[in-house]
N, CA, C and O atoms as a GROMACS GRO file, in nm:
protein
  456
    1MET      N    1  10.198  10.234   9.466
    1MET     CA    2  10.177  10.249   9.326
    1MET      C    3  10.041  10.307   9.307
    1MET      O    4   9.943  10.260   9.364
    2VAL      N    5  10.037  10.413   9.224
    2VAL     CA    6   9.913  10.489   9.202
    2VAL      C    7   9.882  10.499   9.051
    2VAL      O    8   9.962  10.554   8.975
    3ASP      N    9   9.769  10.447   9.009
    3ASP     CA   10   9.726  10.455   8.875
    3ASP      C   11   9.576  10.424   8.869
    3ASP      O   12   9.526  10.337   8.939
    4ASP      N   13   9.507  10.498   8.782
    4ASP     CA   14   9.362  10.481   8.772
    4ASP      C   15   9.322  10.366   8.680
    4ASP      O   16   9.204  10.328   8.675
    5GLU      N   17   9.416  10.311   8.609
    5GLU     CA   18   9.387  10.199   8.516
    5GLU      C   19   9.416  10.067   8.590
    5GLU      O   20   9.532  10.035   8.620
    6PRO      N   21   9.307   9.990   8.619
    6PRO     CA   22   9.326   9.863   8.697
    6PRO      C   23   9.418   9.763   8.628
    6PRO      O   24   9.494   9.692   8.693
    7ASP      N   25   9.409   9.760   8.490
    7ASP     CA   26   9.500   9.667   8.420
    7ASP      C   27   9.646   9.703   8.434
    7ASP      O   28   9.731   9.614   8.448
    8LEU      N   29   9.677   9.829   8.431
    8LEU     CA   30   9.810   9.876   8.445
    8LEU      C   31   9.858   9.857   8.588
    8LEU      O   32   9.972   9.818   8.610
    9ARG      N   33   9.772   9.883   8.687
    9ARG     CA   34   9.808   9.855   8.825
    9ARG      C   35   9.844   9.710   8.845
    9ARG      O   36   9.940   9.680   8.916
   10TYR      N   37   9.769   9.619   8.784
   10TYR     CA   38   9.793   9.477   8.795
   10TYR      C   39   9.928   9.448   8.734
   10TYR      O   40  10.008   9.376   8.794
   11LEU      N   41   9.958   9.500   8.618
   11LEU     CA   42  10.080   9.475   8.547
   11LEU      C   43  10.203   9.529   8.630
   11LEU      O   44  10.302   9.458   8.648
   12LEU      N   45  10.192   9.649   8.676
   12LEU     CA   46  10.295   9.709   8.765
   12LEU      C   47  10.317   9.620   8.888
   12LEU      O   48  10.431   9.590   8.924
   13ARG      N   49  10.208   9.580   8.953
   13ARG     CA   50  10.216   9.497   9.071
   13ARG      C   51  10.291   9.369   9.046
   13ARG      O   52  10.376   9.328   9.125
   14ARG      N   53  10.258   9.305   8.932
   14ARG     CA   54  10.324   9.181   8.894
   14ARG      C   55  10.474   9.199   8.879
   14ARG      O   56  10.553   9.123   8.935
   15PHE      N   57  10.512   9.300   8.803
   15PHE     CA   58  10.654   9.328   8.779
   15PHE      C   59  10.727   9.352   8.908
   15PHE      O   60  10.833   9.294   8.934
   16LEU      N   61  10.668   9.439   8.991
   16LEU     CA   62  10.736   9.470   9.118
   16LEU      C   63  10.744   9.364   9.219
   16LEU      O   64  10.846   9.347   9.285
   17GLU      N   65  10.632   9.286   9.234
   17GLU     CA   66  10.632   9.176   9.329
   17GLU      C   67  10.726   9.060   9.280
   17GLU      O   68  10.793   8.998   9.363
   18ARG      N   69  10.732   9.034   9.154
   18ARG     CA   70  10.826   8.934   9.104
   18ARG      C   71  10.973   8.976   9.131
   18ARG      O   72  11.060   8.890   9.145
   19ALA      N   73  10.999   9.105   9.138
   19ALA     CA   74  11.128   9.155   9.170
   19ALA      C   75  11.158   9.160   9.317
   19ALA      O   76  11.267   9.201   9.357
   20GLY      N   77  11.059   9.116   9.402
   20GLY     CA   78  11.079   9.115   9.541
   20GLY      C   79  11.023   9.231   9.619
   20GLY      O   80  11.047   9.236   9.740
   21HIS      N   81  10.953   9.322   9.562
   21HIS     CA   82  10.899   9.439   9.630
   21HIS      C   83  10.761   9.411   9.685
   21HIS      O   84  10.682   9.338   9.626
   22GLU      N   85  10.735   9.470   9.800
   22GLU     CA   86  10.600   9.464   9.856
   22GLU      C   87  10.523   9.584   9.802
   22GLU      O   88  10.570   9.698   9.809
   23VAL      N   89  10.403   9.558   9.748
   23VAL     CA   90  10.331   9.663   9.677
   23VAL      C   91  10.192   9.689   9.738
   23VAL      O   92  10.114   9.598   9.766
   24THR      N   93  10.169   9.815   9.756
   24THR     CA   94  10.032   9.863   9.795
   24THR      C   95   9.990   9.957   9.680
   24THR      O   96  10.069  10.038   9.632
   25ASP      N   97   9.863   9.943   9.639
   25ASP     CA   98   9.822  10.028   9.528
   25ASP      C   99   9.696  10.110   9.556
   25ASP      O  100   9.619  10.078   9.647
   26ALA      N  101   9.678  10.213   9.479
   26ALA     CA  102   9.567  10.305   9.491
   26ALA      C  103   9.526  10.352   9.353
   26ALA      O  104   9.611  10.360   9.264
   27GLY      N  105   9.398  10.384   9.333
   27GLY     CA  106   9.345  10.425   9.200
   27GLY      C  107   9.349  10.566   9.173
   27GLY      O  108   9.317  10.608   9.062
   28ASP      N  109   9.391  10.653   9.277
   28ASP     CA  110   9.404  10.793   9.253
   28ASP      C  111   9.491  10.855   9.367
   28ASP      O  112   9.523  10.791   9.466
   29GLY      N  113   9.525  10.979   9.346
   29GLY     CA  114   9.617  11.044   9.443
   29GLY      C  115   9.553  11.056   9.583
   29GLY      O  116   9.622  11.041   9.684
   30ALA      N  117   9.424  11.083   9.589
   30ALA     CA  118   9.361  11.100   9.718
   30ALA      C  119   9.362  10.970   9.800
   30ALA      O  120   9.387  10.971   9.921
   31ALA      N  121   9.336  10.860   9.734
   31ALA     CA  122   9.338  10.726   9.803
   31ALA      C  123   9.480  10.690   9.840
   31ALA      O  124   9.503  10.624   9.942
   32ALA      N  125   9.577  10.735   9.757
   32ALA     CA  126   9.719  10.710   9.787
   32ALA      C  127   9.761  10.785   9.911
   32ALA      O  128   9.830  10.728   9.996
   33LEU      N  129   9.723  10.908   9.924
   33LEU     CA  130   9.761  10.992  10.040
   33LEU      C  131   9.706  10.923  10.169
   33LEU      O  132   9.779  10.910  10.267
   34GLN      N  133   9.585  10.881  10.167
   34GLN     CA  134   9.526  10.813  10.284
   34GLN      C  135   9.612  10.689  10.317
   34GLN      O  136   9.653  10.671  10.432
   35ALA      N  137   9.639  10.606  10.217
   35ALA     CA  138   9.714  10.480  10.240
   35ALA      C  139   9.856  10.507  10.293
   35ALA      O  140   9.904  10.442  10.386
   36LEU      N  141   9.921  10.604  10.230
   36LEU     CA  142  10.064  10.619  10.267
   36LEU      C  143  10.082  10.691  10.404
   36LEU      O  144  10.192  10.690  10.459
   37HIS      N  145   9.980  10.752  10.454
   37HIS     CA  146   9.990  10.812  10.588
   37HIS      C  147   9.971  10.699  10.692
   37HIS      O  148  10.020  10.710  10.804
   38ARG      N  149   9.900  10.593  10.655
   38ARG     CA  150   9.884  10.485  10.745
   38ARG      C  151  10.012  10.394  10.746
   38ARG      O  152  10.053  10.345  10.851
   39LEU      N  153  10.070  10.375  10.630
   39LEU     CA  154  10.191  10.295  10.616
   39LEU      C  155  10.283  10.364  10.514
   39LEU      O  156  10.268  10.344  10.393
   40PRO      N  157  10.379  10.444  10.562
   40PRO     CA  158  10.465  10.517  10.471
   40PRO      C  159  10.551  10.419  10.386
   40PRO      O  160  10.613  10.327  10.440
   41PRO      N  161  10.552  10.441  10.252
   41PRO     CA  162  10.630  10.354  10.162
   41PRO      C  163  10.773  10.394  10.152
   41PRO      O  164  10.812  10.503  10.194
   42ASP      N  165  10.852  10.302  10.096
   42ASP     CA  166  10.991  10.332  10.062
   42ASP      C  167  10.997  10.418   9.935
   42ASP      O  168  11.094  10.489   9.912
   43LEU      N  169  10.893  10.408   9.853
   43LEU     CA  170  10.894  10.468   9.720
   43LEU      C  171  10.750  10.481   9.672
   43LEU      O  172  10.668  10.394   9.701
   44VAL      N  173  10.719  10.587   9.599
   44VAL     CA  174  10.590  10.603   9.534
   44VAL      C  175  10.610  10.599   9.382
   44VAL      O  176  10.692  10.672   9.326
   45VAL      N  177  10.534  10.512   9.317
   45VAL     CA  178  10.529  10.506   9.170
   45VAL      C  179  10.391  10.559   9.133
   45VAL      O  180  10.290  10.502   9.175
   46THR      N  181  10.385  10.669   9.052
   46THR     CA  182  10.256  10.727   9.028
   46THR      C  183  10.240  10.768   8.877
   46THR      O  184  10.332  10.814   8.810
   47ASP      N  185  10.118  10.747   8.832
   47ASP     CA  186  10.076  10.800   8.704
   47ASP      C  187  10.050  10.947   8.726
   47ASP      O  188  10.043  10.987   8.842
   48MET      N  189  10.037  11.028   8.628
   48MET     CA  190  10.014  11.170   8.642
   48MET      C  191   9.869  11.212   8.610
   48MET      O  192   9.814  11.302   8.673
   49MET      N  193   9.811  11.147   8.513
   49MET     CA  194   9.676  11.179   8.469
   49MET      C  195   9.575  11.082   8.538
   49MET      O  196   9.560  10.967   8.494
   50MET      N  197   9.510  11.126   8.640
   50MET     CA  198   9.406  11.046   8.708
   50MET      C  199   9.290  11.130   8.757
   50MET      O  200   9.307  11.250   8.782
   51PRO      N  201   9.173  11.072   8.771
   51PRO     CA  202   9.064  11.146   8.826
   51PRO      C  203   9.082  11.168   8.972
   51PRO      O  204   9.177  11.116   9.030
   52VAL      N  205   8.993  11.245   9.035
   52VAL     CA  206   8.992  11.276   9.180
   52VAL      C  207   9.106  11.359   9.218
   52VAL      O  208   9.089  11.477   9.250
   53MET      N  209   9.231  11.299   9.218
   53MET     CA  210   9.354  11.374   9.240
   53MET      C  211   9.463  11.318   9.150
   53MET      O  212   9.499  11.201   9.162
   54GLY      N  213   9.514  11.398   9.062
   54GLY     CA  214   9.614  11.354   8.973
   54GLY      C  215   9.754  11.346   9.038
   54GLY      O  216   9.776  11.388   9.152
   55GLY      N  217   9.842  11.293   8.961
   55GLY     CA  218   9.979  11.271   9.014
   55GLY      C  219  10.052  11.406   9.045
   55GLY      O  220  10.130  11.412   9.140
   56ALA      N  221  10.028  11.509   8.970
   56ALA     CA  222  10.097  11.638   8.996
   56ALA      C  223  10.055  11.689   9.135
   56ALA      O  224  10.140  11.737   9.210
   57GLU      N  225   9.928  11.681   9.169
   57GLU     CA  226   9.881  11.724   9.300
   57GLU      C  227   9.930  11.633   9.414
   57GLU      O  228   9.960  11.678   9.525
   58LEU      N  229   9.935  11.504   9.381
   58LEU     CA  230   9.989  11.406   9.479
   58LEU      C  231  10.135  11.440   9.508
   58LEU      O  232  10.175  11.447   9.625
   59VAL      N  233  10.213  11.462   9.407
   59VAL     CA  234  10.355  11.496   9.425
   59VAL      C  235  10.369  11.625   9.501
   59VAL      O  236  10.454  11.635   9.590
   60ARG      N  237  10.288  11.727   9.468
   60ARG     CA  238  10.295  11.854   9.537
   60ARG      C  239  10.264  11.835   9.688
   60ARG      O  240  10.336  11.890   9.772
   61ARG      N  241  10.164  11.762   9.721
   61ARG     CA  242  10.130  11.739   9.857
   61ARG      C  243  10.235  11.656   9.936
   61ARG      O  244  10.265  11.685  10.052
   62LEU      N  245  10.286  11.559   9.874
   62LEU     CA  246  10.394  11.476   9.934
   62LEU      C  247  10.512  11.567   9.968
   62LEU      O  248  10.566  11.562  10.078
   63ARG      N  249  10.550  11.651   9.871
   63ARG     CA  250  10.671  11.733   9.892
   63ARG      C  251  10.646  11.845   9.997
   63ARG      O  252  10.740  11.892  10.061
   64ALA      N  253  10.520  11.887  10.012
   64ALA     CA  254  10.487  11.991  10.107
   64ALA      C  255  10.478  11.946  10.250
   64ALA      O  256  10.487  12.028  10.340
   65ASP      N  257  10.461  11.815  10.274
   65ASP     CA  258  10.446  11.758  10.403
   65ASP      C  259  10.581  11.707  10.450
   65ASP      O  260  10.637  11.618  10.386
   66PRO      N  261  10.637  11.762  10.562
   66PRO     CA  262  10.764  11.718  10.618
   66PRO      C  263  10.770  11.564  10.644
   66PRO      O  264  10.878  11.503  10.638
   67GLY      N  265  10.656  11.504  10.672
   67GLY     CA  266  10.654  11.358  10.701
   67GLY      C  267  10.669  11.273  10.573
   67GLY      O  268  10.702  11.154  10.581
   68THR      N  269  10.644  11.332  10.459
   68THR     CA  270  10.656  11.254  10.332
   68THR      C  271  10.746  11.317  10.227
   68THR      O  272  10.765  11.261  10.119
   69ALA      N  273  10.801  11.431  10.259
   69ALA     CA  274  10.881  11.503  10.164
   69ALA      C  275  11.004  11.425  10.108
   69ALA      O  276  11.048  11.449   9.996
   70GLN      N  277  11.054  11.337  10.188
   70GLN     CA  278  11.175  11.265  10.146
   70GLN      C  279  11.146  11.134  10.075
   70GLN      O  280  11.240  11.068  10.032
   71ILE      N  281  11.020  11.094  10.059
   71ILE     CA  282  10.989  10.969   9.994
   71ILE      C  283  11.022  10.988   9.842
   71ILE      O  284  10.976  11.083   9.779
   72PRO      N  285  11.104  10.894   9.787
   72PRO     CA  286  11.134  10.905   9.642
   72PRO      C  287  11.006  10.883   9.564
   72PRO      O  288  10.918  10.807   9.603
   73ILE      N  289  11.000  10.953   9.454
   73ILE     CA  290  10.880  10.945   9.362
   73ILE      C  291  10.920  10.922   9.222
   73ILE      O  292  10.996  10.999   9.163
   74LEU      N  293  10.867  10.810   9.165
   74LEU     CA  294  10.883  10.776   9.023
   74LEU      C  295  10.754  10.805   8.950
   74LEU      O  296  10.652  10.742   8.977
   75ALA      N  297  10.756  10.900   8.859
   75ALA     CA  298  10.643  10.937   8.778
   75ALA      C  299  10.644  10.854   8.652
   75ALA      O  300  10.744  10.852   8.580
   76VAL      N  301  10.535  10.784   8.624
   76VAL     CA  302  10.521  10.704   8.506
   76VAL      C  303  10.413  10.770   8.420
   76VAL      O  304  10.294  10.766   8.452
   77THR      N  305  10.458  10.831   8.309
   77THR     CA  306  10.359  10.923   8.241
   77THR      C  307  10.391  10.930   8.091
   77THR      O  308  10.501  10.901   8.044
   78GLY      N  309  10.286  10.971   8.020
   78GLY     CA  310  10.300  10.990   7.874
   78GLY      C  311  10.349  11.130   7.845
   78GLY      O  312  10.398  11.157   7.736
   79ASP      N  313  10.335  11.220   7.943
   79ASP     CA  314  10.377  11.362   7.928
   79ASP      C  315  10.471  11.398   8.043
   79ASP      O  316  10.424  11.432   8.152
   80PRO      N  317  10.599  11.392   8.022
   80PRO     CA  318  10.697  11.417   8.133
   80PRO      C  319  10.689  11.558   8.184
   80PRO      O  320  10.737  11.583   8.295
   81GLN      N  321  10.630  11.652   8.113
   81GLN     CA  322  10.622  11.792   8.163
   81GLN      C  323  10.523  11.800   8.282
   81GLN      O  324  10.524  11.896   8.358
   82LEU      N  325  10.437  11.698   8.297
   82LEU     CA  326  10.344  11.698   8.408
   82LEU      C  327  10.408  11.645   8.537
   82LEU      O  328  10.345  11.650   8.643
   83ALA      N  329  10.527  11.597   8.530
   83ALA     CA  330  10.590  11.526   8.641
   83ALA      C  331  10.687  11.612   8.724
   83ALA      O  332  10.780  11.558   8.785
   84GLY      N  333  10.668  11.740   8.727
   84GLY     CA  334  10.752  11.825   8.813
   84GLY      C  335  10.746  11.784   8.956
   84GLY      O  336  10.638  11.756   9.010
   85GLY      N  337  10.860  11.780   9.019
   85GLY     CA  338  10.873  11.743   9.159
   85GLY      C  339  10.902  11.593   9.179
   85GLY      O  340  10.940  11.551   9.289
   86ALA      N  341  10.886  11.514   9.076
   86ALA     CA  342  10.916  11.369   9.091
   86ALA      C  343  11.071  11.357   9.083
   86ALA      O  344  11.137  11.440   9.020
   87ASP      N  345  11.124  11.255   9.147
   87ASP     CA  346  11.267  11.229   9.142
   87ASP      C  347  11.308  11.178   9.008
   87ASP      O  348  11.412  11.217   8.954
   88THR      N  349  11.228  11.089   8.952
   88THR     CA  350  11.259  11.028   8.828
   88THR      C  351  11.131  11.015   8.743
   88THR      O  352  11.022  10.992   8.797
   89VAL      N  353  11.144  11.031   8.614
   89VAL     CA  354  11.031  11.022   8.525
   89VAL      C  355  11.055  10.908   8.426
   89VAL      O  356  11.161  10.901   8.364
   90LEU      N  357  10.960  10.822   8.413
   90LEU     CA  358  10.963  10.708   8.317
   90LEU      C  359  10.853  10.736   8.219
   90LEU      O  360  10.735  10.733   8.252
   91THR      N  361  10.896  10.765   8.092
   91THR     CA  362  10.797  10.801   7.990
   91THR      C  363  10.736  10.676   7.924
   91THR      O  364  10.806  10.582   7.887
   92LYS      N  365  10.605  10.680   7.911
   92LYS     CA  366  10.531  10.571   7.844
   92LYS      C  367  10.562  10.577   7.697
   92LYS      O  368  10.575  10.688   7.644
   93PRO      N  369  10.574  10.468   7.628
   93PRO     CA  370  10.572  10.332   7.677
   93PRO      C  371  10.708  10.295   7.737
   93PRO      O  372  10.812  10.340   7.688
   94TRP      N  373  10.708  10.217   7.836
   94TRP     CA  374  10.831  10.177   7.911
   94TRP      C  375  10.833  10.022   7.907
   94TRP      O  376  10.735   9.956   7.876
   95THR      N  377  10.948   9.971   7.940
   95THR     CA  378  10.968   9.826   7.952
   95THR      C  379  10.979   9.788   8.101
   95THR      O  380  11.006   9.872   8.186
   96SER      N  381  10.957   9.662   8.128
   96SER     CA  382  10.968   9.619   8.268
   96SER      C  383  11.112   9.638   8.319
   96SER      O  384  11.134   9.668   8.436
   97GLN      N  385  11.207   9.621   8.229
   97GLN     CA  386  11.348   9.647   8.273
   97GLN      C  387  11.372   9.790   8.311
   97GLN      O  388  11.442   9.817   8.409
   98GLN      N  389  11.315   9.883   8.234
   98GLN     CA  390  11.328  10.023   8.265
   98GLN      C  391  11.260  10.056   8.400
   98GLN      O  392  11.317  10.129   8.482
   99LEU      N  393  11.141  10.003   8.422
   99LEU     CA  394  11.071  10.025   8.545
   99LEU      C  395  11.152   9.975   8.665
   99LEU      O  396  11.176  10.048   8.761
  100LEU      N  397  11.194   9.849   8.656
  100LEU     CA  398  11.271   9.788   8.771
  100LEU      C  399  11.404   9.861   8.794
  100LEU      O  400  11.445   9.878   8.909
  101ALA      N  401  11.470   9.904   8.690
  101ALA     CA  402  11.594   9.976   8.707
  101ALA      C  403  11.570  10.112   8.776
  101ALA      O  404  11.648  10.150   8.863
  102ALA      N  405  11.464  10.183   8.740
  102ALA     CA  406  11.430  10.311   8.800
  102ALA      C  407  11.394  10.291   8.949
  102ALA      O  408  11.435  10.370   9.035
  103VAL      N  409  11.318  10.187   8.978
  103VAL     CA  410  11.281  10.158   9.116
  103VAL      C  411  11.410  10.125   9.200
  103VAL      O  412  11.427  10.177   9.310
  104ALA      N  413  11.495  10.041   9.146
  104ALA     CA  414  11.614  10.003   9.216
  104ALA      C  415  11.704  10.125   9.242
  104ALA      O  416  11.759  10.139   9.351
  105GLU      N  417  11.719  10.209   9.144
  105GLU     CA  418  11.804  10.333   9.157
  105GLU      C  419  11.748  10.424   9.264
  105GLU      O  420  11.825  10.474   9.347
  106LEU      N  421  11.619  10.447   9.266
  106LEU     CA  422  11.550  10.531   9.364
  106LEU      C  423  11.569  10.475   9.503
  106LEU      O  424  11.603  10.547   9.597
  107LYS      N  425  11.546  10.345   9.514
  107LYS     CA  426  11.559  10.284   9.649
  107LYS      C  427  11.704  10.290   9.701
  107LYS      O  428  11.727  10.310   9.820
  108ALA      N  429  11.800  10.274   9.608
  108ALA     CA  430  11.940  10.285   9.651
  108ALA      C  431  11.973  10.427   9.691
  108ALA      O  432  12.045  10.449   9.788
  109GLN      N  433  11.920  10.526   9.617
  109GLN     CA  434  11.945  10.663   9.659
  109GLN      C  435  11.885  10.694   9.792
  109GLN      O  436  11.943  10.771   9.868
  110LYS      N  437  11.769  10.637   9.826
  110LYS     CA  438  11.708  10.664   9.955
  110LYS      C  439  11.798  10.605  10.068
  110LYS      O  440  11.814  10.666  10.173
  111VAL      N  441  11.854  10.490  10.044
  111VAL     CA  442  11.939  10.431  10.146
  111VAL      C  443  12.063  10.516  10.162
  111VAL      O  444  12.109  10.536  10.275
  112ASP      N  445  12.119  10.569  10.053
  112ASP     CA  446  12.235  10.652  10.057
  112ASP      C  447  12.212  10.785  10.136
  112ASP      O  448  12.306  10.839  10.196
  113ARG      N  449  12.090  10.835  10.136
  113ARG     CA  450  12.057  10.965  10.204
  113ARG      C  451  12.050  10.946  10.350
  113ARG      O  452  12.059  11.046  10.421
  114ARG      N  453  12.035  10.825  10.404
  114ARG     CA  454  12.017  10.800  10.545
  114ARG      C  455  12.146  10.823  10.623
  114ARG      O  456  12.149  10.806  10.744
   0.00000   0.00000   0.00000
C-alpha cells in the first residue's frame, strides 16, 4: 500500500488487516519500488498524487519491468485520469466495503491468470 498521508495509510492498513490481508506500506512510489523488489506483493494499492515519486510513475515502472508487470494495481485517487495503467481505480471518497471488494476482485483475477 502506497500513500504519502500517514493517517490514510493507517486507515487502509486497518481495513485490509481486519479483512485478513498482510500489509506492507510505503510513503511514496520510490520507497514502494524498493520494498516490492525485496518482497513482491500479491497486489499494489496506491495513491496517485505523492511527493518523490507519484503513483503514475510507480505504475509505469511496475508495468515496464517484466518481474512486476503482472502485479495487480488498485489506484485510489481523487482524479481517475491520473490512474492510467492501473487495473482498477477507486475514486475518493470511497467506503471500506468498496476498497475490500476491489481488493478481493483483483486478487481473484490474479489467481485466475495463473
